C-alpha positions in Angstrom: -20.1 14.1 -63.9 -18.1 17.1 -64.3 -15.9 15.9 -61.6 -15.3 12.5 -63.4 -14.3 14.5 -66.5 -12.0 16.7 -64.6 -10.1 14.0 -62.9 -10.1 11.8 -66.4 -8.3 14.6 -68.0 -5.6 14.3 -65.3 -5.2 10.6 -65.4 -6.4 9.9 -69.0 -5.3 6.4 -68.8 -7.7 5.5 -66.3 -10.8 3.7 -67.8 -14.3 5.0 -67.0 -17.6 2.8 -66.5 -20.4 4.4 -64.6 -23.8 3.2 -63.3 -26.4 5.3 -65.0 -30.1 4.8 -65.5 -30.7 1.9 -63.1 -34.0 3.6 -62.1 -37.7 3.6 -63.6 -40.9 5.2 -63.1 -42.0 5.0 -59.3 -38.6 4.6 -57.9 -38.0 8.5 -58.4 -39.9 11.5 -59.8 -40.1 11.5 -63.4 -37.8 14.6 -63.5 -34.9 12.5 -62.2 -35.1 10.1 -65.0 -34.1 12.7 -67.7 -30.2 12.9 -67.9 -28.2 10.5 -66.1 -27.2 8.4 -69.2 -26.8 11.2 -71.6 -24.6 13.0 -68.7 -22.5 9.9 -68.1 -21.5 9.6 -71.8 -21.5 13.1 -72.9 -20.0 15.1 -70.0 -18.2 12.3 -67.8 -16.9 10.4 -71.2 -17.8 6.9 -69.8 -16.9 4.1 -71.9 -19.3 1.5 -70.1 -22.6 2.2 -68.8 -24.0 0.0 -66.3 -27.7 -1.0 -66.8 -28.9 2.1 -68.7 -32.6 1.0 -68.1 -33.9 4.5 -68.0 -32.9 5.5 -71.6 -36.6 5.6 -72.8 -37.4 8.4 -70.3 -34.3 10.5 -70.9 -34.5 13.9 -72.9 -32.9 13.5 -76.4 -32.7 9.5 -75.9 -32.5 8.7 -79.5 -29.5 11.3 -79.9 -27.8 9.4 -76.8 -28.1 6.3 -78.6 -26.5 7.6 -81.5 -23.7 9.0 -79.6 -23.1 5.8 -77.7 -23.3 3.8 -81.2 -20.8 6.2 -82.5 -18.5 6.3 -79.6 -18.6 2.5 -79.2 -19.8 3.2 -75.8 -21.1 -0.2 -74.4 -24.0 -0.8 -72.1 -23.8 -3.5 -69.6 -27.2 -5.3 -69.7 -28.5 -7.0 -66.5 -31.8 -8.8 -67.4 -32.3 -10.7 -64.2 -31.3 -8.0 -61.9 -33.4 -5.5 -63.6 -36.5 -7.7 -63.2 -35.9 -8.5 -59.6 -34.9 -4.9 -58.4 -36.7 -2.8 -60.9 -39.4 -4.9 -62.0 -38.4 -4.0 -65.8 -38.3 -7.2 -68.0 -39.4 -8.4 -71.4 -40.7 -5.8 -73.8 -40.4 -3.1 -71.1 -36.7 -3.3 -71.1 -34.7 -1.3 -73.3 -32.3 -4.2 -74.3 -33.9 -4.5 -77.9 -33.6 -0.6 -78.5 -30.0 -0.7 -77.7 -29.4 -3.4 -80.4 -31.4 -1.9 -82.8 -29.5 1.4 -82.4 -26.1 -0.3 -82.9 -24.8 0.2 -79.4 -22.5 -2.4 -78.3 -24.2 -4.4 -75.7 -22.6 -6.7 -73.1 -24.6 -9.3 -71.1 -23.4 -9.2 -67.3 -24.9 -11.1 -64.3 -24.7 -7.9 -61.9 -25.2 -9.2 -58.3 -25.1 -13.0 -59.0 -24.6 -14.2 -55.4 -27.9 -12.2 -54.5 -29.9 -13.4 -57.6 -28.4 -17.0 -57.5 -27.5 -17.0 -61.2 -24.5 -16.9 -63.4 -23.9 -15.4 -66.7 -25.1 -18.6 -68.7 -28.7 -17.6 -67.3 -28.4 -14.4 -68.9 -27.7 -15.7 -72.3 -30.5 -18.1 -71.7 -32.8 -15.2 -70.6 -32.0 -13.2 -73.5 -32.9 -15.8 -76.5 -36.0 -16.9 -74.4 -37.4 -13.4 -74.1 -36.0 -11.9 -77.2 -35.6 -14.6 -79.6 -31.8 -13.8 -80.3 -30.2 -15.6 -83.3 -26.9 -17.6 -82.7 -25.1 -14.7 -84.5 -26.4 -12.4 -82.0 -25.4 -14.3 -79.2 -22.0 -14.8 -80.5 -21.7 -11.2 -81.0 -22.7 -10.4 -77.3 -19.9 -13.0 -76.2 -17.4 -11.4 -78.3 -18.4 -7.9 -76.9 -17.7 -9.1 -73.5 -13.8 -9.0 -74.2 -14.1 -6.4 -76.9 -15.3 -3.8 -74.6 -13.6 -5.0 -71.6 -10.6 -3.1 -70.1 -8.2 -5.8 -70.4 -4.7 -4.4 -71.7 -3.9 -4.0 -75.4 -5.3 -3.5 -78.5 -8.7 -5.3 -79.9 -8.4 -7.9 -82.3 -11.2 -6.2 -84.3 -10.7 -3.6 -86.6 -14.6 -3.5 -87.2 -16.0 -5.1 -83.8 -19.7 -4.9 -85.3 -18.6 -7.4 -88.5 -15.8 -9.3 -86.8 -13.3 -7.9 -89.1 -9.8 -8.3 -87.7 -6.9 -5.9 -87.5 -4.4 -5.5 -90.6 -1.8 -7.9 -89.0 -4.5 -10.5 -88.8 -6.7 -9.7 -91.9 -5.4 -12.8 -93.9 -6.3 -15.3 -91.1 -8.9 -17.0 -89.6 -9.6 -15.8 -86.3 -8.9 -18.7 -83.7 -6.8 -20.7 -86.0 -4.3 -22.7 -84.2 -1.5 -21.6 -87.2 -1.9 -18.0 -87.4 0.6 -16.3 -89.6 4.0 -15.0 -88.0 2.8 -11.6 -88.4 -0.5 -12.1 -86.8 1.1 -14.2 -84.1 3.8 -11.8 -83.1 0.8 -9.0 -83.0 -1.2 -11.3 -80.8 1.7 -11.6 -78.5 1.8 -7.7 -77.7 -2.1 -7.8 -76.7 -3.7 -9.4 -73.8 -7.0 -8.6 -75.0 -6.4 -9.7 -78.7 -5.2 -13.0 -77.4 -8.3 -13.7 -75.2 -10.3 -12.8 -78.2 -8.2 -15.0 -80.3 -9.0 -18.0 -77.6 -12.7 -17.0 -77.9 -12.9 -17.6 -81.6 -10.9 -21.0 -81.2 -13.8 -22.1 -78.6 -16.5 -21.0 -81.0 -15.2 -23.3 -83.6 -14.8 -26.1 -81.4 -18.4 -25.9 -80.3 -19.6 -25.4 -83.7 -17.5 -28.8 -84.9 -19.3 -30.5 -82.2 -21.4 -33.6 -83.2 -24.7 -32.0 -81.7 -24.0 -28.7 -83.1 -23.6 -30.2 -86.6 -26.7 -32.3 -86.1 -28.8 -29.2 -85.1 -29.6 -30.7 -81.9 
C-alpha cells in the first residue's frame, strides 16, 4: 500500500481503485483479515474499494467506515460473486453495514461471464435479500456514475441528497430544457452529462403507465 501511495504522489492524476477484503474466515488465518481495507483507504489512498467483504473482521472497523464515508470512498459490492466464491450472502454480507454507515455503495457484477449474470441481477438480488426501497435503488444507480472515473466534475454538489452544483441548482436534473448556464456547464463534463442523461431516464421510467399504476 505504501508503494501505491508513493507512485500516486508522483502521478496524482491517476485514479486509484483497489481490491481489498475479498476474504472471509476459513480462507486465510484470522490475523490476515485485520487490515486490508483500512490500509487500502488510509495508506494507499484508494478512491474505490473492490468487495470489502471482510470489513467486520478488521481492527477499527467502525473507524474505517467513518473514514470511507467522510472521504466519499466508494465500495463496490458484488453480491453474486461474494456468494459463489466466498459463500458470504444475506445477513452475513456487510452490504447493509456500508449503507448504514453512509459509505457510498456501487453495485457491480464482478465476473459476470463466469457467474452468467448481469448488473440487473445484482439490483434484483439487492431488493430481494435486503428489502431496498426504490429510492435506495435509485441512489445506487446514481452512485455508479458519481463514483466512476469518467472525466469531468460530478453533477452533484451533495451526492447523498442529489443536490446539483450551483450552475444547475435552479434546473430539474434530467430536464430536456436546462438553462443556458447549466447547459454550458454540462458540456464541459462527460460525467455530469451522463448523470443528467440518467436523471432523464429515471423520469421517463417514472412516467411510464405501469409505474404510475403501481404495477
